[in-house]
N, C-alpha and C positions, 0 to 999 in steps of 0.2 A: 543646415537645419538651424533655425533660430530657437531661442529659449522657449517661446510659446509652443512651438511644435514639439519640442523635446518633452515639455511638461504634459502636453496632450497625450503623447504616446505612453507616458508613465501612468497617467490617470485613466487611460482607456486601452489597456493592453489586450492583445489577442488571448482569449481563454481557450485552453485545450482540455477537454474532459478526458481524463485517463482512468475513469472508473468503469468497472464491468457492470452490466445491467443485472438487476436482481428480479427474478420472477419465478414462477413455478417451473420454468424450463432450466433454470440455472443449476448447473452440476455443483455438488459439494463433496467434501472429503468423505470417502466411504465410511458409512456408519454414523455420519453427522446428520443433523436435522435440516432437510431442505426448506426452502421458502413455501409457505402456503398462506392462503388468505380465506377469511370467512366474511361474507357480506352480512353485517349484523342489522343493517337497516337500509332500505332503499328509498329513493326519492318517491317512487310510486306509492310506497307504504306510508311515508311520513308527510309527503308534500312539502318537505323542508330541506332535507339533506340526504346524502348517501353516507354511510359509515361502514368501515371494515375493521376487522381485527386480524393481526398477522402473527404467524408463528415461524420461527427460523432460528438456526444457530447464528450467533454473531460473527461466525467465521465464513459465512456465505458471501460471495462477491468480494469486492475490495474492502479490506479491513486492516485494523491494527490490533495486535495482541497486547495484553497488559501483563505485568509480572505474575499476577495470580494465576494466569493460564498454566504456569509451570511449577508453582510451589505455593504452599500456604493453605490456609483454612478458608474455604469459601463462606462459611458461616460468620467469619470475623469481619467481612466486608472491608478488608484492607487491600490496597494496591489493585483496585478495580479499574476498569476502563475509564470511568469518569474522574479518577484521581490522577491520571497520567498528566505530566506537564504538557503544555500546548506548544511551547517553543520549538521542540524537535520537528514538529509537523508543519511549520510555516517558515519559509525562507529560501534562500538561494539553493538550487539543486542542479547537479550534473546528471544528464542522461547519457548513458553509455550503451552503445549498440553492439551486442555480441551475437545477434541472430544470424542464422539459426543455431541454437545451442541447446544441449541437454546435458545432464549430469552436473557434477560439482563446478561451480565457478571459482577458479583459482586466482590467487593474487597476481600471478604472472599474466593472466589474461587481461586483467584490468591495467596493469603496468604497460602492457603492449599498446594500449589505446591512449596512453598519456605521454606528454612530453616529459623528459627525465626530471625537469625542474618544476613540474606542475604542482600548484598548490590547490588542494582539494577543498571544495565547499563542505559544509557540514552535512549535506544530504547527497546520496548517490542513488540513482535509479537505473536498473539494469533491464534493458530490452533484450529478450532472448527468443522472441517468436515473431514471425512474419504475419501470423494470423492468430486471433484469439477466438477459440470456439468455447464460449462460456457455457454452452448447453451440453458439453461433452467432457466426461472425466478422462484426463490423459495422465497416466502415471509416470510416463517417461518425460520428466520436466527438469528444468534447471533449479539448482539450490546452492546455498552458500558453503564453500569449503571453509574450514576453520582458519586456514592461513590468510584467506581474504578478509575475514572479520578482524583478525589481529592486525593485518596491514592497515586497513582503513581506520581502525580505532587508534593506532599509534599516530595517525595524522589528523586527529581531531574530529573525525566524522561522527555525527550523533545519530544519524538515521540512514539505513539502507533499505532498498525496496526492489521488488521484482514482479514480473508479470506471470508468476506461476502460483500454485495453491499453497506452497510452504517454503520456508527457508531451509527445511530439512527434507530429505528424500522420503517417499511414501512409506517405506518399510521400517524407517527408523523407530526404534523403541527408546533410545536414550535422548533424542532430540538435542544432539550435541550443538548444533548451530544456534538453536533458540537459547540454550544455556550459556553458550559463549557470548552471545549478544548481551544477555543479562549480566554476565561477569564484567563486561566493559561498560555497563550502564547505557547501552545503546537501545534504540527503538527501531521498529521495522514495519513495513507495509507488504502485504501479500495480495496477489490477484489484481495487479494493475492491468491496464490496456494501453500499451505504448506503441501500438502499431502505426499510429499516425504522427509520431514524434520523431523529429530529426535529432541526432546527437547534438549536445550543446548544453548551455546553462540557461536555466529558467528559474521562475519563482514558484515554489510549491506551496499549495494550500490543501491540507488533507486532515482536517480536524476530527478526532474521534468524538462521538456523542457523549454526553455527560450521563453515561449509564453507571449508576452507582452500585449495581448488584450483578454486573456481568464481567466476564474474564476477557472480553474482546469487544470491539465495536466496529460496525460498518462505518466507512468514510466515503464522502464524495470528494474524490481527489481530482484536483485540477492543477494545470501548469499555466502560469501567466508568462507570455512571451513579451518581455519588455522591449524587445527590439522592434516590435511592430505595433502599430496602433490598431484599434478596433475598426 
């Protein structure tokens, strides 16, 4: 492969969408606010445009939580989604396939997938499902064990993500995994769709919206496969 071809592949990588769809059919965490829309103006009425208004929890679909989700005063407007640093959400990422998997993801399960001398990128994405049913709430899902969070934090990982609704189990009242991630100043993504992704290293782009009064943000998460051209 000559230099020109290598450059072309870098500038036109294969783009893999790893976001779950958001619609009125999208399941959300029990008790949270699902997506809904109101058509506020139609083209038929205006002869110019269609307009809608939407209502939803920012935790619907693929999203990133901000620190204020777990502590602090919402009225103070500090540590909101729009104030999170962007760097953790952009860069080299390792996809690890544990599917099919449910329950806590242990450090030993990650270690079993890695060479003993493996150097981890700053972002790790866990595939735990063969199929994503975005329109069905499934409480039996994978989440992060505390020893996994400690293990990757000690190796310089800045973001971990998975294809389930939460980094904690459904019944958790302490949200121990969320709080351990905050303790290590790490970030995380929930509700990915990795069903079409092979294990390996990619370039992640999953930027939160600049929502200055919200405790989380939807993201359009994609992986760039730099090994293949478009």
